[in-house]
C-alpha distance (Angstrom), angle and dihedral (degrees) to the residues before:
residue distance angle dihedral
M1 . . .
S2 3.82 . .
V3 3.79 123.6 .
Q4 3.79 89.9 -113.7
A5 3.84 93.0 54.1
V6 3.78 92.6 47.5
A7 3.81 91.8 47.2
T8 3.90 91.3 50.7
R9 3.80 90.0 52.0
Y10 3.69 93.1 52.4
A11 3.80 92.1 42.6
R12 3.83 91.2 51.8
A13 3.83 90.5 54.6
L14 3.78 94.0 42.5
L15 3.82 90.2 49.5
E16 3.80 90.1 55.6
V17 3.82 92.2 51.9
A18 3.75 93.1 43.7
S19 3.92 90.4 49.6
E20 3.86 89.8 52.8
Q21 3.78 90.0 49.8
N22 3.77 94.0 42.7
Q23 3.77 90.1 -122.8
V24 3.85 101.5 117.9
D25 3.76 97.9 127.6
Q26 3.78 94.3 34.1
I27 3.81 92.2 56.1
G28 3.80 90.2 47.0
R29 3.75 94.1 54.1
E30 3.83 88.9 46.7
L31 3.78 94.8 51.9
E32 3.88 90.2 46.8
R33 3.94 89.7 52.7
V34 3.76 90.6 51.7
A35 3.73 93.8 45.7
Q36 3.84 89.2 46.8
V37 3.93 89.4 50.9
L38 3.78 90.7 48.6
G39 3.78 90.8 48.9
Q40 3.83 90.8 50.9
S41 3.79 98.0 44.5
R42 3.78 113.2 60.5
E43 3.81 89.5 178.5
L44 3.87 92.0 59.0
S45 3.87 92.8 41.5
A46 3.82 89.8 51.0
A47 3.80 92.4 45.8
F48 3.90 87.8 56.7
A49 3.78 89.7 53.3
V50 3.77 100.3 48.5
P51 3.74 108.7 107.2
T52 3.95 96.0 -152.4
I53 3.70 92.8 62.8
T54 3.88 109.5 102.8
S55 3.79 122.8 -126.1
S56 3.78 89.2 -114.6
E57 3.84 91.4 51.8
L58 3.84 90.5 53.0
Q59 3.77 90.6 45.5
A60 3.78 89.9 54.6
V61 3.89 89.5 50.6
V62 3.90 90.0 48.7
R63 3.85 90.7 50.0
E64 3.85 90.7 54.1
L65 3.77 92.2 44.7
A66 3.80 90.6 50.5
T67 3.77 91.1 48.9
L68 3.92 91.3 50.9
L69 3.82 93.6 47.4
R70 3.80 93.8 37.8
L71 3.66 97.0 -125.6
S72 3.79 126.2 -169.8
K73 3.68 118.3 -111.5
T74 3.84 92.4 -105.9
S75 3.71 90.9 55.5
L76 3.83 92.0 47.8
H77 3.80 93.7 49.0
T78 3.87 91.3 47.6
L79 3.87 89.7 50.9
L80 3.90 90.4 46.2
L81 3.78 91.1 51.3
L82 3.88 89.2 50.2
A83 3.76 88.6 50.5
E84 3.74 93.3 49.2
R85 3.75 90.2 51.5
D86 3.80 95.0 41.9
R87 3.83 94.6 -115.7
L88 3.67 103.9 118.1
R89 3.86 89.5 116.5
I90 3.97 86.5 71.9
V91 3.90 91.8 64.7
P92 3.88 94.2 103.3
A93 3.80 91.2 47.8
L94 3.84 91.0 44.1
A95 3.80 89.8 52.7
A96 3.66 91.6 53.0
A97 3.73 98.0 44.1
Y98 3.72 91.4 46.6
R99 3.82 93.9 50.4
S100 3.89 88.5 50.3
L101 3.82 92.6 49.2
A102 3.81 93.2 44.4
D103 3.78 92.3 46.4
A104 3.84 90.3 52.6
K105 3.95 90.6 47.5
L106 3.75 90.7 49.5
G107 3.88 98.1 42.1
V108 3.78 94.6 -113.5
V109 3.74 121.0 150.2
S110 3.84 118.1 -152.0
A111 3.76 120.3 -136.0
V112 3.75 132.5 -175.4
V113 3.84 120.4 -148.6
E114 3.81 116.2 -161.7
A115 3.82 118.6 -163.8
P116 3.81 136.2 154.5
V117 3.81 93.1 -112.5
A118 3.79 135.5 21.3
I119 3.78 117.3 -73.8
D120 3.77 114.0 -136.6
A121 3.82 119.8 -110.1
V122 3.78 93.6 -111.9
R123 3.75 96.4 56.4
L124 3.86 91.3 43.3
R125 3.92 87.3 56.2
Q126 3.79 90.2 46.1
L127 3.82 89.0 52.4
E128 3.77 93.3 47.4
T129 3.83 89.9 49.8
A130 3.87 91.7 49.1
L131 3.76 91.6 48.7
S132 3.76 95.9 46.7
Q133 3.73 115.9 88.2
D134 3.82 142.4 151.5
G135 3.86 95.2 20.2
I136 3.78 91.4 -51.0
K137 3.76 113.0 126.1
V138 3.91 119.0 -154.0
R139 3.78 118.4 -148.4
I140 3.85 111.4 -161.5
R141 3.79 124.7 -153.0
Q142 3.76 115.5 -166.4
E143 3.82 124.4 -141.1
I144 3.84 127.0 -175.7
D145 3.89 116.4 -132.6
T146 3.82 110.8 178.4
A147 3.68 91.3 -169.0
I148 3.79 89.8 71.9
L149 3.85 108.7 94.5
G150 3.68 94.5 -156.0
G151 3.93 142.5 -38.6
V152 3.80 124.7 50.2
R153 3.84 141.0 -84.6
L154 3.82 119.9 -143.1
R155 3.78 123.4 -160.6
M156 3.88 112.8 -170.4
G157 3.74 133.4 152.8
G158 3.74 95.0 -11.6
Q159 3.79 92.9 -50.6
L160 3.75 126.6 112.0
Y161 3.88 118.9 -152.3
D162 3.81 109.8 -171.4
A163 3.67 115.1 -166.0
T164 3.86 95.1 159.3
L165 3.78 127.5 130.7
N166 3.86 87.9 -122.9
A167 3.85 90.8 59.3
Q168 3.81 91.9 48.0
L169 3.69 91.8 50.1
D170 3.83 91.2 49.1
R171 3.74 89.3 54.6
L172 3.70 93.4 50.3
R173 3.80 91.9 50.0
E174 3.84 88.4 51.1
T175 3.67 91.8 49.6
L176 3.77 94.5 47.3
L177 3.81 93.2 47.0
S178 3.74 93.7 46.5
K179 4.06 88.5 58.6
V180 3.76 92.5 49.9
């Protein structure tokens, strides 16, 4: 079974538990923090992948990580279960699958904004508010693309809205070439 398929199975089960406990958003944020820590710490990620480390050793590391990140009992128990089953390496995929399932359950649409530099949090919240409508909430993730000369590109719901200077220059070039 693929990592994504396994992660999705765990995400579905975790979402059920989180829904019963009214912790859907909290658990999602916690999983994303753990995935972020794993992404930033090669040593920790490598330790989770070493086959000679025992389940109890992995669980001790998980407990320490949970304490440092102040994780809820639900997140801790999920990570302990993954450690017991030697599946901690799926945490990043689990976080992504969980967020996707939770967003669908809560009526949240994900969007990606690409810009040449970071957009401040206030402007991102304004954009989320402007895009949210009729009970549908939009969650924006930001990506930096230094190839963009100026402006922004927004991907949401299978649509691409390109308000970059690059796109405007491309349209101008096409217009000028078509008249030659």
